PAZAPA-4460 file (N, C-alpha, C; in steps of 0.05 Angstrom, whole numbers, plus 32768, in hexadecimal, padded with zeros to 4 digits):
% residues 296
    n_x    n_y    n_z   ca_x   ca_y   ca_z    c_x    c_y    c_z   seq   type   mol
   837E   80DC   84BD   836B   80EA   84AA   8356   80F8   84BB     1      M     A
   8357   8112   84BC   8345   8122   84CD   8337   8137   84BC     2      R     A
   831D   8136   84BA   830D   814C   84AF   82F1   8149   84B9     3      F     A
   82E1   815E   84B7   82C7   815E   84C4   82B1   8164   84B0     4      D     A
   8298   8166   84BA   8281   816B   84A8   8283   8186   849B     5      L     A
   828E   819A   84A8   8291   81B4   849C   82A3   81B2   8484     6      V     A
   82B8   81A2   8486   82CA   819E   846F   82BB   8192   8457     7      D     A
   82AB   817E   845D   829C   8170   8447   8287   8183   843B     8      L     A
   8279   8192   844C   8265   81A5   8442   8272   81BA   8431     9      Q     A
   8289   81C4   843A   8298   81D7   842A   82A1   81CC   840F    10      L     A
   82AB   81B3   8410   82B4   81A7   83F6   829D   81A4   83E3    11      F     A
   8285   819C   83EC   826E   819A   83DB   8267   81B6   83CF    12      I     A
   8268   81CB   83E0   8262   81E6   83D7   8276   81EF   83C2    13      A     A
   8290   81EA   83C6   82A4   81F1   83B3   82A0   81E2   8399    14      V     A
   829A   81C9   839A   8295   81B9   8382   827D   81C3   8373    15      A     A
   8268   81C9   8381   824F   81D3   8374   8254   81EE   8367    16      D     A
   8263   81FF   8374   8267   821A   836A   827F   821C   8357    17      Q     A
   8290   8207   8356   82A8   8207   8346   82BA   821F   834D    18      R     A
   82B9   8226   8368   82C9   823D   8371   82CD   823B   838F    19      S     A
   82E6   823E   8398   82EA   823E   83B5   82DE   8257   83C2    20      I     A
   82E0   826D   83B4   82D5   8287   83BE   82B7   8284   83C2    21      T     A
   82A9   827B   83AD   828C   827A   83AF   8283   8263   83C2    22      R     A
   8293   824E   83C3   828E   8238   83D6   8290   8241   83F3    23      G     A
   82A5   8252   83F8   82A8   825D   8413   8291   826F   841A    24      A     A
   8288   8280   8408   8271   8291   840D   8258   8281   8413    25      E     A
   8253   826B   8403   823C   825B   8408   823E   824C   8423    26      R     A
   8256   8246   842C   825A   8238   8445   825E   824B   845D    27      S     A
   825C   8266   8457   825F   827A   846B   827A   8278   847A    28      H     A
   828F   8275   8469   82AA   8273   8473   82BB   8289   8466    29      L     A
   82CF   8293   8474   82E2   82A5   8468   82F2   8295   8453    30      A     A
   82FB   82A3   843E   8309   8297   8428   8323   8289   8432    31      L     A
   8331   8296   8444   834A   828A   844E   8345   8270   845D    32      A     A
   832F   8271   846D   8328   8259   847C   8320   8242   846A    33      S     A
   8310   8249   8455   8307   8235   8442   831F   8229   8433    34      A     A
   8331   823A   842A   8349   8230   841C   8359   821D   842D    35      S     A
   835C   8224   8447   836B   8214   8459   835E   81F9   845E    36      A     A
   8343   81F9   845F   8334   81E0   8463   8337   81CD   844A    37      R     A
   8335   81D9   8433   8338   81C9   841A   8355   81BD   8419    38      I     A
   8369   81CE   8420   8385   81C4   8420   8388   81AE   8435    39      K     A
   837A   81B2   844C   837C   819D   8461   8370   8183   8458    40      G     A
   835A   8184   8449   834E   816C   843E   8361   815E   842B    41      L     A
   836E   816D   8419   8381   8161   8406   8398   8155   8414    42      E     A
   83A2   8163   8429   83B9   8158   8438   83B1   813F   8447    43      D     A
   8399   813F   8453   8390   8127   8462   838C   810F   8451    44      A     A
   8382   8114   8438   837D   80FE   8426   8395   80F7   8415    45      L     A
   83A8   8109   8414   83C1   8103   8404   83BD   8104   83E7    46      G     A
   83A9   8114   83DD   83A4   8116   83C1   8397   8131   83BA    47      V     A
   839C   813A   83A2   8390   8154   8399   8373   814F   8393    48      A     A
   8362   8161   839D   8345   815F   8398   833B   8172   8384    49      L     A
   834A   8189   8380   8341   819E   836E   8358   81A5   835A    50      L     A
   8350   81AD   8342   8362   81B9   832F   835B   81D7   832F    51      K     A
   836E   81E7   8338   8369   8204   833B   8371   8213   8321    52      R     A
   835F   8225   8319   8365   8234   8301   835A   8250   8303    53      G     A
   835F   8260   82EE   8356   827D   82EF   8338   8280   82F2    54      R     A
   8329   826D   82E6   830C   826F   82E5   82FF   825F   82FB    55      R     A
   830E   8255   830E   8302   8246   8324   8311   822C   8328    56      G     A
   8302   8217   8331   830E   81FD   8336   82FE   81E7   8328    57      V     A
   830D   81D2   8322   8300   81B9   8317   8308   81A2   8329    58      E     A
   82F6   818F   832C   82FC   8177   833D   830F   8164   832E    59      L     A
   8321   8159   833E   8331   8143   8334   8320   8129   8336    60      T     A
   832B   8113   832D   831C   80F9   8330   8318   80F3   834D    61      A     A
   832D   80F9   835E   832A   80F5   837B   8315   8108   8386    62      A     A
   8314   8120   837C   8300   8133   8385   82E4   812B   837F    63      G     A
   82E0   811F   8367   82C6   8115   835F   82BD   80FF   8373    64      E     A
   82D0   80ED   837A   82CA   80D7   838C   82C3   80E3   83A8    65      S     A
   82D2   80F6   83B1   82CD   8102   83CB   82B2   8110   83CB    66      L     A
   82AB   811D   83B5   8291   812B   83B3   827A   8117   83B7    67      L     A
   827C   8101   83A9   8267   80EC   83AB   8264   80E3   83C8    68      D     A
   827A   80DC   83D5   8279   80D2   83F0   8270   80E8   8403    69      H     A
   8278   8101   83FE   8270   8117   8410   8252   811C   840F    70      S     A
   8247   811A   83F7   8229   811E   83F5   821B   8108   8405    71      R     A
   8225   80EF   8403   8219   80D9   8411   821A   80DE   8430    72      L     A
   8232   80E6   8439   8236   80EA   8456   8223   8101   8460    73      V     A
   8223   8117   8451   8212   812E   845A   81F4   8126   8459    74      I     A
   81EC   8117   8444   81D0   810E   8443   81C9   80FD   845B    75      H     A
   81DB   80EA   8462   81D6   80D9   8479   81D5   80E8   8493    76      Q     A
   81E7   80FC   8496   81E7   810C   84AE   81CD   811D   84B0    77      V     A
   81C5   8128   8499   81AB   8138   8499   8194   8125   84A0    78      D     A
   8194   810D   8495   817E   80FA   849B   817F   80F3   84B9    79      A     A
   8196   80EF   84C4   8199   80E9   84E1   818E   8100   84F1    80      M     A
   8195   8118   84EB   818C   812F   84FA   816D   8131   84F8    81      R     A
   8163   812D   84DF   8146   812F   84DC   8137   811A   84EC    82      G     A
   8142   8101   84EC   8135   80EC   84FB   8136   80F1   8519    83      D     A
   814D   80FA   8523   814F   80FE   853F   813F   8117   8548    84      L     A
   813E   812B   8537   812E   8143   853E   8110   813B   853E    85      A     A
   8109   8127   852E   80ED   811F   852D   80E3   8113   8547    86      G     A
   80F5   8108   8558   80EC   80FD   8571   80E0   8113   8583    87      F     A
   80EB   812B   8581   80E1   8141   8591   80C6   814B   8588    88      A     A
   80C1   8149   856D   80A8   8153   8562   8093   813E   855F    89      S     A
   809A   8125   8566   8086   8110   8564   8087   8101   8549    90      G     A
   8096   810B   8536   809B   80FD   851C   80B7   80F1   851E    91      V     A
   80B9   80D7   851C   80D2   80C9   8522   80E4   80C3   850A    92      R     A
   80DA   80C7   84F2   80EA   80C0   84DB   80E0   80D0   84C3    93      A     A
   80F2   80D4   84AF   80EA   80E3   8497   80F7   80D6   847F    94      S     A
   80EA   80DB   8468   80F3   80D1   844E   80F7   80E9   843B    95      V     A
   810E   80EB   842F   8113   8101   841C   810C   80F6   8400    96      H     A
   80F8   8103   83F4   80EC   80F8   83DB   80EC   810F   83C6    97      F     A
   80F7   810A   83AF   80F7   811D   8399   80E3   8113   8384    98      L     A
   80D3   8126   8379   80BF   811E   8365   80BD   8133   834F    99      A     A
   80B7   812A   8336   80B2   813D   8321   8096   8149   8323   100      N     A
   8090   815C   8312   8077   816B   8314   805E   8159   8313   101      T     A
   805E   8146   8300   8047   8134   82FD   8043   8123   8316   102      S     A
   8059   811A   8321   8057   810A   8339   804B   8119   8350   103      G     A
   8054   8132   8354   804A   8142   836A   802D   8149   8367   104      L     A
   8024   814F   834F   8009   8159   834B   7FF5   8144   8345   105      S     A
   7FFD   812E   8337   7FEA   811B   832D   7FEB   80FE   8339   106      E     A
   8004   80F4   833D   8006   80D8   8342   800C   80D0   835F   107      H     A
   801A   80E1   836E   8022   80DA   8389   8010   80E2   83A0   108      L     A
   8001   80F8   839E   7FF2   8101   83B6   7FE1   80EC   83C4   109      P     A
   7FD1   80DD   83B5   7FC0   80C9   83C1   7FD0   80B3   83CF   110      K     A
   7FE5   80A9   83C2   7FF5   8094   83CD   8004   809E   83E6   111      A     A
   800F   80B6   83E5   801D   80C1   83FC   800B   80C6   8413   112      L     A
   7FF3   80D0   840D   7FDF   80D5   8423   7FD9   80BB   8431   113      A     A
   7FD5   80A5   8422   7FCF   808B   842E   7FE6   8082   8440   114      G     A
   7FFF   8085   8436   8016   807D   8446   8018   808D   8460   115      F     A
   8016   80A7   845E   8019   80B8   8475   8002   80B3   8489   116      L     A
   7FEB   80AC   8480   7FD5   80A5   8492   7FDB   808C   84A2   117      H     A
   7FE8   8078   8494   7FEE   805F   84A1   8007   8061   84B3   118      E     A
   8019   8073   84AC   8032   8075   84BB   8035   8091   84C6   119      H     A
   8029   8096   84DC   8028   80B1   84E7   8043   80BA   84F4   120      R     A
   8055   80A7   84F7   806F   80AE   8502   8084   80B3   84ED   121      D     A
   807C   80B4   84D3   808E   80B9   84BD   8086   80D3   84AE   122      V     A
   8099   80E3   84A8   8094   80FB   8497   80A2   80F8   847C   123      A     A
   8096   8103   8467   80A1   8102   844C   80A8   811E   8444   124      V     A
   80C1   8123   8440   80CB   813D   8436   80CD   813C   8418   125      D     A
   80B9   8147   8409   80B7   8144   83EC   80BE   815E   83DE   126      I     A
   80CE   815C   83C9   80D8   8173   83BB   80D6   816F   839D   127      E     A
   80CD   8184   838F   80CA   8182   8372   80E5   8186   8364   128      E     A
   80EB   8174   8351   8103   8177   8341   80FD   816C   8325   129      R     A
   810D   8174   8311   810B   8168   82F7   8117   814C   82F8   130      E     A
   810E   813A   82E7   8116   811E   82E8   8134   811A   82E6   131      S     A
   8141   8129   82D5   815F   8127   82D3   816D   812F   82EC   132      T     A
   8162   8143   82FA   816E   814C   8314   8169   8137   8329   133      D     A
   8151   812A   8328   814B   8115   833B   815F   80FE   8338   134      I     A
   8165   80F7   831F   8179   80E2   8319   8194   80E9   8325   135      A     A
   819C   8102   8322   81B6   810A   832C   81B7   8109   834B   136      A     A
   81A1   8112   8357   819F   8113   8375   819E   80F7   8380   137      A     A
   8190   80E5   8374   818F   80C9   837D   81AB   80BC   837A   138      I     A
   81B8   80C1   8364   81D3   80B6   8360   81E6   80C0   8375   139      T     A
   81E4   80DA   837C   81F6   80E6   8390   81EE   80DF   83AC   140      A     A
   81D7   80D2   83B1   81CF   80CC   83CC   81C3   80E3   83DA   141      G     A
   81B9   80F7   83CB   81AE   8110   83D7   8190   810D   83DE   142      A     A
   8184   80F7   83D8   8168   80F2   83DF   8164   80D4   83E1   143      A     A
   814F   80CC   83F0   8149   80B0   83F3   813B   80A4   83DB   144      D     A
   8126   80B1   83D1   8116   80A7   83BC   8111   80BC   83A7   145      L     A
   810A   80B4   838F   8102   80C6   837A   80EA   80BC   836B   146      G     A
   80DB   80CE   835F   80C6   80C8   834C   80CC   80D7   8333   147      F     A
   80D2   80C8   831D   80DD   80D5   8306   80D4   80C6   82EC   148      A     A
   80D8   80D4   82D6   80D4   80C7   82BC   80EB   80B3   82B7   149      A     A
   80E5   809A   82B0   80F9   8086   82AE   810F   808C   829A   150      E     A
   8109   809A   8285   811D   809F   8270   8134   80B0   827A   151      H     A
   8130   80BF   8290   8144   80D1   829B   8158   80C2   82AD   152      A     A
   8153   80A9   82B4   8163   809B   82C8   8179   808A   82BB   153      L     A
   8191   808B   82C6   81A7   8079   82BD   81A1   805D   82C6   154      P     A
   81AE   804A   82BA   81A8   802D   82BF   81AD   8025   82DB   155      D     A
   81C0   8031   82E9   81C7   8027   8304   81B3   802F   8319   156      H     A
   81A1   8041   8314   818D   8048   8328   8176   8033   8327   157      I     A
   816F   8028   833F   815A   8015   8341   813F   8023   833F   158      E     A
   812B   8015   8333   8111   8022   8330   80FB   800D   832C   159      R     A
   80E2   8015   8330   80CB   8006   8327   80B6   8019   831D   160      F     A
   80A6   8010   830A   8093   8021   82FD   807B   8026   8310   161      V     A
   8075   803F   8314   805E   8047   8325   8045   804C   8313   162      F     A
   8049   805A   82FD   8033   8060   82EB   803E   8068   82D0   163      S     A
   802D   806A   82BD   8034   8073   82A2   8023   808C   829C   164      E     A
   802F   809F   828F   8021   80B7   8289   802D   80C3   826F   165      D     A
   801D   80D1   8260   8027   80DE   8248   801F   80FB   8249   166      R     A
   802F   810C   823E   8028   8128   823B   8013   812B   8224   167      L     A
   7FFE   813A   8229   7FE8   813D   8216   7FE4   815A   8211   168      T     A
   7FDE   8161   81F8   7FD7   817D   81F2   7FB9   8180   81F7   169      L     A
   7FB2   8195   8207   7F96   819C   820B   7F90   81B7   81FE   170      V     A
   7F79   81B9   81F3   7F6F   81D1   81E5   7F52   81D4   81EC   171      T     A
   7F47   81EC   81E8   7F2A   81F0   81EC   7F1C   81E1   81D5   172      S     A
   7F02   81DB   81D9   7EF3   81CC   81C5   7EF0   81DB   81AB   173      R     A
   7EF5   81F6   81AC   7EF3   8205   8193   7F0F   820F   818B   174      R     A
   7F24   8204   8198   7F3F   820D   8193   7F4D   81FD   817E   175      G     A
   7F66   8203   8178   7F75   81F5   8163   7F79   81D7   816B   176      P     A
   7F78   81C6   8158   7F7C   81A9   815A   7F66   819B   816A   177      F     A
   7F50   81A9   8170   7F3A   819D   817F   7F2F   8184   8171   178      A     A
   7F30   8184   8157   7F25   816D   8148   7F3A   8157   8142   179      G     A
   7F52   815B   814C   7F68   8147   8146   7F6A   8133   815C   180      R     A
   7F73   811B   8156   7F78   8106   816A   7F94   8107   8174   181      R     A
   7FA7   810E   8162   7FC3   810F   8169   7FD2   8122   8157   182      Q     A
   7FE8   812E   8162   7FF9   8140   8152   8016   813D   815B   183      I     A
   8028   8148   814B   8044   814B   8154   8045   8166   8162   184      D     A
   8055   8167   8177   8056   8180   8187   805E   8198   8176   185      F     A
   806F   8194   8162   8079   81AA   8152   8062   81B7   8143   186      Q     A
   804C   81A9   813D   8035   81B5   8130   8028   81CB   8140   187      E     A
   802C   81CA   815A   801F   81DE   816C   8031   81F7   8170   188      A     A
   8048   81F8   8161   805B   820D   8166   8050   8229   8162   189      G     A
   803C   822D   8151   8031   8248   814D   801A   824F   8160   190      G     A
   8013   823E   8172   7FFD   8244   8185   8006   8254   819D   191      C     A
   7FF4   8261   81A9   7FF8   826D   81C4   7FF6   8256   81D8   192      D     A
   8008   8257   81ED   8008   8242   8201   8001   824C   821D   193      F     A
   7FF7   823A   822D   7FF5   823E   824A   8006   8229   8257   194      V     A
   8017   8231   8269   802A   821E   8275   802E   8221   8292   195      G     A
   803F   820F   829D   8047   8211   82B9   805B   8227   82BC   196      L     A
   8060   8230   82D5   8075   8243   82DA   8090   8237   82D1   197      T     A
   80A2   8248   82C8   80BA   823F   82BA   80CC   822E   82CC   198      S     A
   80CA   8230   82E6   80DC   8222   82F8   80D3   8205   82FE   199      A     A
   80BB   81FE   82F6   80B1   81E3   82FC   80BF   81CE   82EB   200      T     A
   80C1   81B6   82F6   80D1   81A1   82E9   80C4   819A   82CE   201      A     A
   80AA   8197   82CC   809D   818F   82B3   80A1   81A5   829E   202      L     A
   809F   81BE   82A6   80A2   81D4   8292   80BE   81D4   8287   203      Q     A
   80D2   81CE   8298   80ED   81CC   828E   80F0   81B6   827A   204      L     A
   80E3   819F   827F   80E3   8188   826D   80D7   8190   8252   205      H     A
   80C0   819D   8252   80B3   81A6   823A   80C4   81BA   822A   206      I     A
   80CF   81CD   8239   80DF   81E2   822C   80F8   81D6   821F   207      S     A
   8104   81C2   822C   811C   81B5   8221   8116   81A8   8206   208      K     A
   80FF   819A   8204   80F8   818C   81EB   80EE   81A0   81D6   209      H     A
   80E1   81B5   81DE   80DA   81CA   81CB   80F3   81D6   81BF   210      A     A
   8107   81DC   81CF   8120   81E7   81C4   812E   81D4   81B1   211      A     A
   812D   81BA   81B6   8139   81A7   81A4   812B   81A6   8189   212      R     A
   8111   81AD   8189   8101   81AE   8171   8103   81C9   8163   213      L     A
   8112   81DC   816F   8114   81F7   8164   80FC   8208   8169   214      G     A
   80EC   8201   817E   80D4   820F   8184   80D8   8223   819A   215      M     A
   80CA   8239   8199   80CA   824D   81AE   80AD   8254   81B5   216      R     A
   809F   8243   81C4   8082   8247   81C9   807D   8261   81D7   217      P     A
   8067   826E   81CF   805F   8287   81DB   804B   8282   81F1   218      H     A
   8052   8288   820A   8041   8283   8221   8031   829C   8228   219      Y     A
   8017   829A   8228   8006   82B0   8230   8001   82B0   824E   220      R     A
   8004   8299   825A   8001   8298   8277   8011   8280   8282   221      A     A
   801C   8284   829A   802A   826E   82A8   801E   826C   82C4   222      R     A
   8016   8253   82CA   8008   824E   82E3   8015   8237   82F2   223      L     A
   800C   8233   830B   801A   8220   831C   800D   8204   831D   224      R     A
   7FF5   8200   8312   7FE9   81E6   8313   7FD9   81E0   82FA   225      D     A
   7FD4   81C6   82F5   7FC7   81BE   82DD   7FAA   81C6   82DB   226      F     A
   7F9C   81C7   82F1   7F80   81CF   82F1   7F7D   81EC   82E7   227      D     A
   7F8E   81FE   82F1   7F8D   821A   82E8   7F95   821C   82CB   228      A     A
   7FA9   820D   82C2   7FB1   820D   82A6   7F99   8204   8294   229      I     A
   7F8C   81EF   829C   7F76   81E5   828C   7F5E   81F8   828B   230      C     A
   7F5A   8207   82A1   7F45   821C   82A1   7F4B   8231   828C   231      Q     A
   7F65   8239   828A   7F6D   824D   8276   7F69   8242   825A   232      M     A
   7F71   8229   8256   7F6E   821D   823C   7F50   821B   8234   233      V     A
   7F3F   8213   8247   7F22   8211   8242   7F16   822C   823A   234      A     A
   7F23   8242   8244   7F1A   825D   823D   7F26   8267   8223   235      A     A
   7F35   8255   8214   7F40   825A   81FA   7F57   826F   81FB   236      D     A
   7F66   826F   8212   7F7D   8280   8214   7F95   8275   8204   237      V     A
   7F97   825B   8203   7FAC   824E   81F5   7FAA   8230   81F8   238      G     A
   7FBE   8221   81EE   7FBF   8204   81F1   7FD4   81FE   8207   239      V     A
   7FD5   81E5   8210   7FE8   81DE   8226   7FEF   81C1   8223   240      A     A
   8007   81BA   822E   8010   819F   8231   800D   8198   824F   241      L     A
   7FFD   8183   8255   7FFA   817A   8270   7FFA   815C   8271   242      V     A
   7FFF   814F   8287   7FFE   8132   8289   7FE2   8128   8282   243      P     A
   7FE0   8111   8275   7FC7   8107   826C   7FB3   8103   8284   244      E     A
   7FBE   80FB   829B   7FAD   80F7   82B3   7F9F   8111   82BB   245      S     A
   7FAE   8128   82BA   7FA3   8141   82C0   7F8F   814A   82AB   246      A     A
   7F96   8145   8291   7F84   814C   827B   7F69   813E   827D   247      A     A
   7F6A   8124   8283   7F51   8115   8286   7F40   811F   829D   248      R     A
   7F4D   8125   82B3   7F3E   812E   82CB   7F31   8149   82C5   249      R     A
   7F40   815C   82B9   7F35   8176   82B3   7F20   8176   829D   250      C     A
   7F24   8164   828A   7F11   8162   8273   7EF5   815A   827C   251      A     A
   7EF3   814D   8293   7ED9   8145   829E   7ECA   815E   82A9   252      K     A
   7ED8   8173   82AF   7ECC   818B   82BB   7ECC   81A3   82A9   253      L     A
   7EDD   81A3   8294   7EE1   81BB   8283   7EDD   81B3   8266   254      M     A
   7ED6   81C8   8255   7ED3   81C2   8238   7EEE   81C1   822A   255      P     A
   7EFC   81AA   822C   7F17   81A6   8222   7F17   8190   820D   256      L     A
   7F29   8192   81FB   7F2F   817C   81E8   7F4B   8172   81ED   257      A     A
   7F4F   8158   81ED   7F6A   814C   81F1   7F75   8142   81D7   258      M     A
   7F8E   8148   81D2   7F9C   813F   81B9   7FB6   8132   81C0   259      V     A
   7FB9   8119   81B8   7FD1   8109   81BF   7FE9   8113   81AF   260      R     A
   8000   8115   81BD   8019   811C   81AF   8027   8102   81A5   261      L     A
   8030   8103   818C   803E   80ED   8180   805B   80EC   8189   262      R     A
   8066   8102   8194   8082   8103   819B   8089   80EE   81B1   263      D     A
   809F   80E0   81AD   80A6   80CB   81C0   80AC   80D5   81DC   264      S     A
   80B7   80EE   81DE   80BE   80F8   81F8   80A5   80FF   8209   265      W     A
   808D   80FF   81FC   8075   8104   820B   806A   80EB   821A   266      A     A
   8074   80D4   8212   806C   80BB   821F   807F   80B4   8236   267      N     A
   8075   80B3   824E   8087   80B0   8265   807E   809A   8278   268      R     A
   8092   8089   827F   808E   8076   8295   8099   8083   82AE   269      R     A
   8088   8086   82C2   808F   8093   82DB   8096   807E   82F0   270      L     A
   80AD   8082   82FC   80B8   806D   830E   80BF   8078   8329   271      V     A
   80BF   8066   833D   80CB   806B   8357   80E7   8060   8356   272      I     A
   80FB   8070   835F   8117   8069   835B   8127   806E   8375   273      C     A
   813D   805F   8377   8150   8062   838D   816B   8057   8385   274      A     A
   8180   805F   8393   819A   8053   838D   8199   8035   8392   275      R     A
   818D   802D   83A8   818A   8011   83AF   8172   800E   83C2   276      S     A
   815E   8000   83BA   8147   7FFD   83CC   814E   7FEE   83E5   277      F     A
   8161   7FDB   83E3   8168   7FCA   83FA   8176   7FDA   8410   278      K     A
   8185   7FEF   8409   8195   7FFE   841D   8186   8017   8427   279      T     A
   816D   801B   8420   815E   8032   8429   8159   8030   8447   280      L     A
   8157   8047   8455   814E   8047   8471   8132   803A   8473   281      P     A
   812C   802F   848A   8113   8021   848D   80FA   8032   8485   282      R     A
   80F8   804C   848D   80E1   805B   8485   80DD   805D   8467   283      P     A
   80F4   8060   8459   80F3   8062   843C   80EA   8047   8430   284      A     A
   80F4   8031   843C   80EB   8016   8432   80CD   8012   8436   285      K     A
   80C3   801C   844C   80A6   801A   8451   8096   8029   843C   286      M     A
   80A1   8041   8435   8093   8051   8420   8095   8043   8405   287      L     A
   80AB   8036   83FF   80AE   8028   83E6   809A   8011   83E5   288      V     A
   8097   8002   83FA   8083   7FEC   83FB   8067   7FF7   83F6   289      E     A
   8061   800D   8402   8046   8019   83FE   8042   8022   83E1   290      H     A
   8057   802E   83D5   8055   8038   83B9   8054   8020   83A6   291      L     A
   8062   800B   83AB   8060   7FF3   839A   8043   7FE9   8399   292      R     A
   8037   7FE8   83B0   801B   7FDE   83B1   8008   7FF1   83A3   293      A     A
   800E   800B   83A2   7FFD   801F   8395   8002   8022   8377   294      A     A
   8018   8016   836E   8021   801B   8352   800E   800E   833E   295      A     A
   8008   801D   8329   7FF8   8014   8312   7FE3   7FFF   8319   296      M     A
***
């Protein structure tokens, strides 16, 4: 059985693109070479990996299994390269960490700063993703750790609660709902909104639930952070949904009113997660220990 990392990277690309042609382009290989490599994989393993059709390819059960293992192998190789490259730069280890919008902006910075101050030979490569994407990446072994809303995680992913947060509607003190203590999100459907840029994980989460309610919120402004959003809201540009932690912080400095959402999807337990905490590389285990101590 002979195949190399190029074969595995190509197979991942073909599976992601559902096309040998597009997978070859993504892997910077000629189509003939890519086809020969895929055929070589199937011959070496003695099983069909792809179902070929007019509209592209689909993975067989064996292909799905190989995809899972390939992602793990490539992730471990990338981690090895990063760790070894770190010896030359003075940083000897790294942790690949995926986090949702709230985690990146509100909950993790202080804890991560403390960890990095204590462990100067460790780097943390942190990337923003939506909670459902984090769950998929952790399951596939594409990251060491995740920070996600617990409701998005399947049962097999290990986790512990780091904090609890709810999405809160903020309005100016003279704006709509300023006198209310709580509302259903659907009641705000006719308001102008201020939101995050459309590619952020939290905005995707909000948009998904708005669509399920049949809502199409009108956004007058889209910004990249909660402070800027709250400044717009305070100026009566529109209302916004932000994490309660951000709303409370901004309300101390700006003329804002906070209104609790009754919708169940607005209440979120935020967790640190991994495929298995016991099998993590030592730097990731050290970070987990630090985050456990900082949790709630």
